[in-house]
N, C-alpha and C positions, 0 to 999 in steps of 0.2 A: 650585771650583764656579762654573760660568760664570754671569755676569750680563749680560743682553742689554739694550741700550738702543736706542731708535729713533734713527736719524740723519735729518738733513734730507733732503728728497727734491727732486731736480731733475726737472722735467717739461718739457713743451713748451707754449709759448703758442700757442693755436690761434685763428685769425680765421675764424669760421664763414662770413662772407660771401665771404672770399677763398680759404679753403682752405689757406693757407700756414702755416708753423710757425716760431716762433722761441723761444729758450730763455727760461724764466720760473721763478721760485721758486713752489712751492705756497703758498697754495691757488688753485684755479681760480676764474675770474670767474663770478659768478652767471649772467650771460647765456649763458656757455658751457654751464653745467649745464642750463639750460632748453633750449638748442638741442639738446643730446644727448637730452633727454627727448622733444623734438618730432620727432626723427629728421631734423633739418635739416643735420647735419654730413656732409661727404664721408666715404666709407667708411673711408679710411685714418685720417682724423682721429678719427672716431667710435670706431674700434678702440683708438686710443691713449688716448683719454679714458676709455673703459670699463675698460681695463687699469689705469689709474691709480686710478680710483674703487674698484676691487675691493680695492686694497691700501692705500689712504690712510685714515688714522684721522681726518683732518680733512674731506677732500672727500667721502668715502664717506657719512658721516652727513648732510652737508649735501645731497647729492643725494637721499638717501632722504627727508629732510624736505621737499624740494621736490616729490618725486614725487606724494605724496598730494594736495596742493592742485591740482597740474597735472592729474592724471588726473581729479580731481573736476570741474574746470572743463571739461575736454575732453569729459567724458561727458554734460554737461547737454543737449546737442543730440541725443544718441543714446538715452539710457536714461530712460524714464518712471519716476516714483516710483509703485509699485503701491498704496501706502497713502494718499497724499494728492495725487493728480494735480491736483485742482481748485485747491487752495491754491497749488501751485507754478506752475500755469499763470497764475493771477491775478497772483502776485508778479512773474513774469517779464514778463508782458504790460504791467503797470503800470510796471515799471522801464524797459521799452523805450520807452514813450511819455511818460515823465516824469510820470505821474499821481501817483506817490507824493509827489514833491517838491511838486507843485502842491497836492495835498491837504493836506500839512503846512503849506504857506504860508497856505492859506485858513483852516485851523484856527487858526493863530497870529493872523491878522488878525481873526478873529471874537472873539478874546479881548479885543480892543480895546487900550487903552493900558496894559495890565497890566505892561509893561516886563519885569522879571526873571521874573515869573510866566509870561509868554508864552514867553520864551526857554526856561525850564525845561520847559514843556509840549512845545515843539518838540523839545528834546533827548530827553525821555522817550519821545515817540512814535517818533522816529527810532530810538532804542535798542531799543524793543520790536519794531519792524519788522526790525531787524538780527538780533535774537535768533531771531525766527521764521524768518527766511531761513536763518540758519546751521543751525538745527535741522532744517529741511526738507532742506537740501542735505546735511547730515550723514547723514540717513536714506537719501538717495539713494546716497551713496557706499558705505554699508554693504551695499547690495544688489548691488554690482558686483564683488565679490571672485571671482576666477577660480582654477582649479586651478593649482598651482605648476609651474614649469619652471625649469631652470638657465639663467641668461643667459650663463654662462661657457662657452666652447667651447675645445676643444683643451687641456683641463687634463691634467696628468700622471696616469698610472694610480696609484691608491692601492693596488691589489692586482691580481694577474692574474685574479682571479675574485671572485665574491661581491657582496653588496649591503650598503650602509649604510642603516639605517633611522633617520629623523630626524623630529621633530615640528615643525610650523609653528604660527603663531598663528591659523590659520584653523579654523573649526568646520564640521562636516557634520551635518545632522539625519538620524537614523535612526529607524525605527519598529519597536516590538516586536510580538509576536503579538496583543496586546490593543489595538493601535492607539495606544499611548502613544509620544510622541516624546521622543528623548534627543539631546543635543548631544555629539558626540565630536570629537576633534582630527583634522585632516588629517595623515596619516603618509605620508612619502615613502620609496619604495624607490629608491635611487640606485645605478646600476651603478658598481662600484668601478674598472672598467677605463676608463670613458669620462667619468664624472661626470654622465651623462645621467639625468634623472628618468624611470625606466621605468614607475612606477605611483604614482598619487595615491590613497590609501586612506582610508576605504572608498569604493567606487564609487557608492554610493547618493547620491541628491540632486544636482540640477543646479545649485543655488545654494549657495555657501559664504558665510560671513560671518566677520568678524574677532572673535576671542574677546575678551571683556571681562575685567576683573579677577575677576569672580565666576562666570563660566560655563565656564572652561577645565577640562578633566578633571583630577581629583585625582591620578591615576596612570595610566601607560601602560607596558606591558611586552610584550616580544616573546619567543615561545617559543624554546627552545634550537635547534630545527631551522629557525627562521625562517619557519615555516608559518602561524602565527597571531599576530595582534596582539590584546591584551586592553587595554581601556580602562575605567577606573572613572570614571563620570560624577560631576560635582559635584552636591551636594544641590540639589534644586528648592526652590521656595518652600514646598512642603508636606513638606520633609525626605525626599524620595524619591531613591534612587540606583539605578543599574543597572550590571551588568557586561556589557560589549559585547565580543563576539568577532568578529573580521574575518579572512576568508581572505586571507592576504598575497599569494597568487598571482593571485587573481581580483578581490579587493576586495569580494566578496560578504559581507554580514553573516550570520554563522552563527547568532547569537542575540543578543538583548538581554534579559537576565534581571534583573528587579527584585530588589533585596535586601530581606530581611525585617529591618528595623532599627527600633528604638524612636525616638521623637521626639527624645531627648537623645543619640543615638548617631550617629556618622558614620563612613563608611569612608574611610580616608586612604592606604592603601598596598596594593601588590600584590607577591606573590612567586610564582614558577612552579616547580613540581616539575620536576627535570631530565628525567624520562621523559615529561613532557607530560600526565600524568594529572590533576593537581590544580592548582587556583588557590587561593592563600591570600590572603584579603582582611583587611588589618589595620584594626582599629577604634580609635577615639580614646578608649579606656578604659584609664586608668592603674591602676585599683584592682586589686590582686592578688586572684585568685579569681573575678573577673568576666570575661565573654567578651572576649578580646583579639583573636581572629582567627576568621574563618569559613573552612572548607575547602569548596570547590565543585568539582563534577565539571567538568573542563575541556571536555568534549565537549558539555555541555548547559547548564552554569551552575547545575545543581541543587545545593542544599546537602547536604553529606555529614557534616559534623561542626562542632561549636562548641568552640573551644579556649579554656580559661580557666585559665592557669597561675597558681600561687601565687607567693609569695616568702618565703623564710626571713628571719627577723628578724636572724639572725647570718650575715653575708655575708663570704666570704674577701676579703682585700685582697692585693695583690701583696707579696711579701716585700721588705723594705728592701734597697737595694743592698749587696752584700757579705755578706748573711746566708746561713745554711745552706740548702741546697736543700730545698724542701718535700716532694719525693718521698722523701727519706731521713728527714726529720724533720717529719712532718705535724703534730705537736703544736705546732710553732713557727709555724704559719701565723697571721699577724695577722688579726683579724676586726673587722667593723664592726657595731655594734649599731644596727639600723635600726628598732627598735620604735616610736619616737615621731617619726619623721621624716616630713615632707611628701613626697608622691610625685607626680610628673608624668611625662608621656611625653617621651622625648628623641628626637633625630634625626628630628623630624617624624613620629614614629610608624612609621618604616620597619620592615620585616621582612626579615631575611636568612636564606637557606636553605643548609644545608650541601650540599656537592657530591653526597653520596649521597642527599639528600632526606629524611633521617631527622629532622633537628633544625632548629627555627626559633630565631632569635635576635632579641631586641629590646633597646632601651635605655630604662631608667627613670632619671629625675633625682630625687635625694634631697637634701633640705636639712634641717639640724638647726635647733633653736631658736636656736642661737648663730650661724647663718648659714653653717656649714660645708656644702660642696657635694660631691656625688659623682655619678658616672655608674655605673649598674649594668647590665652586660651579662648578660642572662638567656638560658639555653638551656632550651628545652622541646620536648617530643615533637610532631612534626608529625602524629602519629596520634591521640593522645588529649589533648594539651595539658598533660600533667603536667610540672611543673618538674623539671629534672634537676640543674642547678647554676647558680651565678651568680658574678660577680666584680665587686667595687666598685673604681672608680678615683677618686681625689680630684681635684678641680678644677672649674673653670667650663666646662661642656659646653653652654652656650647655643647656640653655633654648632658643630654636629657632623654627621657623616655615617657611616653604618654600611653596609658592603658585605661580601659573602662571595665566595669563589672558591677557586681552587686545584684540586687533584685529589682523588680518593677516598683516595689514599695520603697526601696532604699537604693536608688541608682547612684553609682559613684564613678567619678573620673579621678585618676591619680596622675599627677605630673611629678616625676622624680628628677631632681637636679643633682648631677654628679659633683665630684670634687672640682675646685675647692668649695668648702662650705656646703657639703652634701645635705640635701633636705628632701622631704617628701611632702607634697601638697595634696591633701585630700579634698576633693571638690564635690559639691552637690551637682548631680547631672540631671536634675528634674527640670520642669518647665520654667523655673525661676533662676536656674543656674546658668553659667557656672558661678557659684559663690563658694568662698573658702570655708570649709568645715573644720579643717585642722592643718597645722604646719608643724612637722616633726623634724627636729634636727637629728642628723644621722651620724655626724662625725666622719671619720675616715681621714685620708691624707689631705694635707693642706699645703699651700704654697704662698709665696709672696704675692702682693697685689699685682693684678694685670697678667698673671701667669695662668694660662688655660690648660686644662687637662684633656688628653685624648685617650681613647680606649673603648671599652664596651660597657654598656649599662643595660641590664635586663630586669624585668619585673613580672610578677604574677600575682593575681588576686585569687583568694579562695572563692568557691562558687557563691557563697553568701556575702562576699565582699567584706568579711570581718577582719581578715588578715591580709597583709601585703608583704610579699617576699621580694627582696631586691638584691641583686649581685652586681658588683662593680669591679672591673679590672682596668685601672687607670694609671697614667703616668704623666709627668710634666718635666720640662727642662731637661730633656735628654735622659730621663730615667732617674734624675736626682730626687724626685718626689714621686712615690708610687705606692699603690696599695691594692690588696686583693680582699675585698670586703663582701660579707654576706649579712643582710639585715632581715629581721622580721618585725613588722610594725602592726600595732593594734589600730586598725582603721576605723574602729568605733570609739574607743577610748582616747584615740589620738596620742599614742605614746609608743616609744620604741621598746620592744620586748627583749630583743637580744641582738648582739652584734658579734659576729664571728670573723676573726682575722686568721687566714691560712697562709702558708708559705707559697702555695700555688693558686692560680686564679680559678674561680668557678665562672666559666664563661656564659652559663645560662642556668636558669632556675625555673621550675614549674611545680605548681601545687598539684596534688594527686586527687583529681575530682572523682575518680572511680573508687578511691579508698576512703573518702570521707575526711572530715576536718582533722582527725587524729592520725591519719596515715602519714608515713614518711614522705617527704618531698623528694623530687628529682633534681639533681644538679649535674652539670656537665663540667668535667675537669680533665684536661689532657686528652680530649676526644672521647672519653668514656662517660657513661651515665652511672651515677652513684646514688644510693639512697641515703637520706639524712633525716634524723628525727625532726619533727615539726618545730621544736623549740631550739633547734640548731646545736644541741648538745651531743656528745658522744662521737664515735668514729664514723666516717663514711663507709658505706658498704658497696663494693663493686657489684654492678648489676647488669650492665650491657657494655661489652667490649668486642668490637668487630673482629672476626676471625682473621681477616687479611690485613689488619693493622690500620685500616682507614678510619678517620675520625667521625664521630657524631658532631655536627656543627650547630644544630639547633633543635630544641624541644618545641613541639608544636601544640600538642593537645593530649589530655587524658580523658578518655571517653568510656 
């Protein structure tokens, strides 16, 4: 199992004023980074610096950190602040003529011989002015976000055709038929042959803004044919949400349909029918027998069904290793009595859909009064919501991910459990499932008993369901236990093929459906999209890095 570590990087020292180069150890000097941002470097030098920044885990983040303040300062003379122009004009004018400092000095003198009190007053007034100035300038910067483009040129082809769909941290405002406004994420369609951003979606709205922690969409999904993007908006202050559908070819908003939700219910997940007819919206309701998902007409957003699966109190468990097969001896199947257990949603409330579109799967977390923990994978009808079968797996599934894939002949559901004791459970998603087909130990960081990890866990199945790619960025106990792991699993032979440990986290991974099973996979690291060999060996290749320094935060689909 290959384990890859980053080696030290030798770059070239660049003198921006002279244009010559001499050897230097990374990292680059700050003045060189600023010169690159300002466009003051000779063309050959600028190209060398940009190539290094695209692949360097030290200089790349430093450059992106400098870009925001630099662009903000550079924009002050060009962009007015639409909401507070008078205040900014006064502050800038006073600063230019020294009136602020003179005013503070006069105020201090008027206090008299107060000594420390006068000094404190001066400091307080100065701090107040600084806070106001920072707030005003911060608002100015939020209004200058532009649509994204790839700053990398002449990248290798990821596939001979097709597009990669990826989500940025920018928001676009769209309006529904009743005049209500909703914030949706900017989605990029990137040509896999050239790496060029061909479309920034949706096309509505001339001004974009950076998403905050509370206003990014709760879920985004792309239809199987790549024709439509669906976004689930985050709840507003009045607990309202909408499903927004965008034409992936033109960027036009097909509809923005408000969801009929109660004040204590939120929509948290999306799943799309393979034939494109239905959108399933997962709700944050863990109680069996209450609505868990809404079925909506994909063409209009109109609700068609409310799905409220139950849960048997006696749930099958996987047979112990070496026991008799349950198909031959069904009476020997061990079962979990879940009657008095606490129930919560698992895997972030995700929904997974079988390849034939007949069955939905979700995860419930159960805990007994003694503290025993289980994850229950539940299968229920995508038509009427009736529960068909469930399977309980023992363990701490606080950090987990549920995905589905494969073909109609070999449907699969995978539940990935993060650290500690990271594992991949491959399940049969057919009419007799979920039954455990394989359990693969992954390794990764561990911690003492009863210590839970937090972080991100993402996974992607190849189109035929034969390989499962998993990436984890997890930590516990204040960072004392941490790991950045990337795995590839044989989902047919039920074995781990490779485990890659890097110095920096890969926050997302996606198989390249447009390029076939031997194509390089996509990973996101430091807000950039990189290409990596399907067996996880070799160096990562920078492929998509946004020109304005904003990050890619999620890979959606390769079509």
